[in-house]
C-alpha positions in Angstrom: 64.0 13.6 -4.9 65.9 16.1 -2.8 67.7 18.7 -4.9 68.4 18.9 -8.6 71.0 17.6 -10.9 73.1 20.5 -12.2 74.9 19.8 -15.4 78.0 21.8 -16.1 78.5 21.5 -19.9 81.1 22.3 -22.4 78.7 23.6 -25.0 75.0 24.2 -26.0 74.7 21.0 -28.1 75.2 19.0 -24.9 72.3 20.8 -23.3 70.1 20.1 -26.4 71.1 16.4 -26.1 70.1 16.3 -22.4 66.7 17.8 -23.2 65.9 14.8 -25.4 67.7 12.2 -23.3 66.9 12.9 -19.7 63.1 12.4 -19.9 63.8 8.9 -21.3 66.3 8.0 -18.5 64.0 9.5 -15.8 60.4 9.7 -17.0 58.6 12.7 -15.6 61.8 14.8 -15.1 61.4 18.4 -16.1 64.1 20.9 -16.7 64.5 23.5 -13.9 62.4 21.3 -11.5 64.6 18.2 -11.5 67.6 19.3 -13.5 69.3 22.4 -14.8 72.0 22.8 -17.4 74.7 25.4 -17.4 76.3 25.3 -20.9 79.6 27.1 -21.5 81.5 28.5 -24.4 83.9 25.6 -24.8 86.2 23.6 -22.6 88.3 26.5 -21.3 85.3 28.5 -20.3 83.9 25.4 -18.5 87.1 24.7 -16.6 87.4 28.3 -15.5 83.8 28.2 -14.3 83.9 24.9 -12.3 85.6 26.1 -9.1 83.6 29.3 -8.9 80.3 27.6 -9.4 80.9 24.8 -7.1 82.3 27.0 -4.4 79.4 29.5 -4.5 76.5 27.1 -5.2 74.3 27.1 -2.1 71.2 25.0 -3.0 71.1 22.1 -0.5 70.8 18.6 -2.0 71.9 19.6 -5.5 74.3 17.2 -7.2 76.6 18.1 -10.1 77.5 16.4 -13.4 80.5 17.8 -15.2 80.3 16.6 -18.9 83.2 17.4 -21.2 84.5 16.1 -24.5 87.9 14.3 -24.4 89.0 15.8 -27.7 91.6 13.1 -28.1 93.4 13.7 -24.8 94.4 11.5 -21.9 91.1 10.6 -20.3 92.5 9.8 -16.9 94.6 13.0 -16.7 91.6 15.0 -17.8 89.3 13.5 -15.2 91.9 14.1 -12.5 92.2 17.7 -13.5 88.4 18.2 -13.5 88.3 16.4 -10.0 90.8 18.9 -8.7 88.8 21.8 -10.1 85.7 20.4 -8.4 87.4 20.0 -5.0 85.0 22.5 -3.4 82.3 19.8 -3.3 82.6 16.3 -1.8 83.2 13.7 -4.5 79.8 12.0 -3.8 78.1 15.2 -5.0 80.0 15.5 -8.2 80.0 13.1 -11.2 82.6 13.7 -13.8 82.0 12.1 -17.2 84.2 12.4 -20.3 82.6 12.0 -23.8 85.0 10.0 -26.0 85.9 12.1 -28.2 82.9 14.3 -29.1 79.2 14.2 -28.4 78.7 13.1 -32.0 80.5 9.8 -31.0 77.4 8.9 -29.0 75.3 9.5 -32.1 77.5 7.4 -34.3 77.2 4.7 -31.6 73.5 4.4 -32.4 72.8 4.5 -36.1 69.1 3.8 -35.5 68.9 7.0 -33.5 70.9 8.9 -36.2 68.6 7.5 -38.9 65.5 8.4 -36.8 66.7 11.9 -36.3 67.5 12.4 -40.0 64.9 10.2 -41.8 65.5 12.2 -45.0 68.9 10.6 -45.3 69.5 6.8 -45.9 71.8 6.1 -43.0 70.8 2.6 -41.7 73.1 0.6 -44.0 76.2 2.6 -43.0 76.4 1.0 -39.6 78.0 -2.0 -41.4 81.1 0.1 -42.3 84.1 -1.1 -40.2 85.0 2.5 -39.1 81.5 2.9 -37.4 81.6 -0.3 -35.4 83.8 1.2 -32.7 82.9 4.9 -32.9 85.2 5.9 -30.0 88.2 5.1 -32.2 87.1 8.0 -34.4 88.7 11.3 -33.3 86.6 13.2 -35.9 83.0 12.1 -35.2 81.6 15.6 -36.0 83.3 15.5 -39.4 82.0 12.0 -40.1 78.5 13.1 -39.4 78.9 16.1 -41.6 79.9 13.8 -44.4 76.8 11.7 -43.9 74.5 14.6 -43.3 75.5 17.6 -45.4 74.7 20.8 -43.6 74.7 19.1 -40.1 74.8 21.5 -37.2 75.7 20.4 -33.7 72.9 21.9 -31.7 70.1 21.0 -34.2 71.6 17.5 -34.6 71.6 17.0 -30.8 68.0 18.0 -30.7 67.0 15.7 -33.5 69.1 12.6 -32.5 69.2 12.5 -28.7 65.5 11.6 -28.1 66.0 8.4 -30.1 69.2 7.1 -28.4 68.8 3.6 -27.1 69.7 3.7 -23.4 70.9 0.1 -23.3 72.6 -0.4 -26.6 75.2 2.1 -27.9 78.5 1.2 -29.5 80.1 4.1 -27.7 81.0 2.8 -24.2 81.3 6.3 -22.7 77.5 6.7 -23.4 76.7 3.7 -21.2 79.1 4.9 -18.5 77.4 8.3 -18.5 73.9 6.8 -18.2 74.9 4.3 -15.4 76.8 7.0 -13.5 73.8 9.4 -13.7 71.5 6.7 -12.4 73.8 6.0 -9.5 74.2 9.7 -8.6 70.4 10.3 -8.6 69.9 7.2 -6.4 71.7 9.0 -3.6 69.2 11.9 -3.8 66.1 9.9 -2.7 
């Protein structure tokens, strides 16, 4: 593979999730060798950083993934704004993916992963609840997980749950779009 995948992330919990998820998508991948994460302190910090980082990044062959929560906004408008911020790199070098609505939506989209990450809680029967069948309709996924797992913390939760996410079966469509887009992006790096 020529170059690395550089993830520009909204927050640390996304980095923790990638640490558990990427080796399953790409066996043998190691952080810093094949990919690097640049977590930010929220969406405003990320958006201020995108033009500067992409304009000054000089490593040949590197590709970029901008990963940001939607937070209930207009997905298409957000993606267009991020594309404009990333204008310093050709579009084939930058993948923009929006998590609908929060990272925890991906976790609610795979109750088996949630239960595997938190075996001390009985979570498997909860997938039958109507509100969890389409997790992207929930605008408060973090709060829902906090109700299910008292004391839940985003970074620790991402570390515990992400290694168990099923790559092919997740009720949150934005998860599948992320995985497919990442595979397509890396295919151009060979």
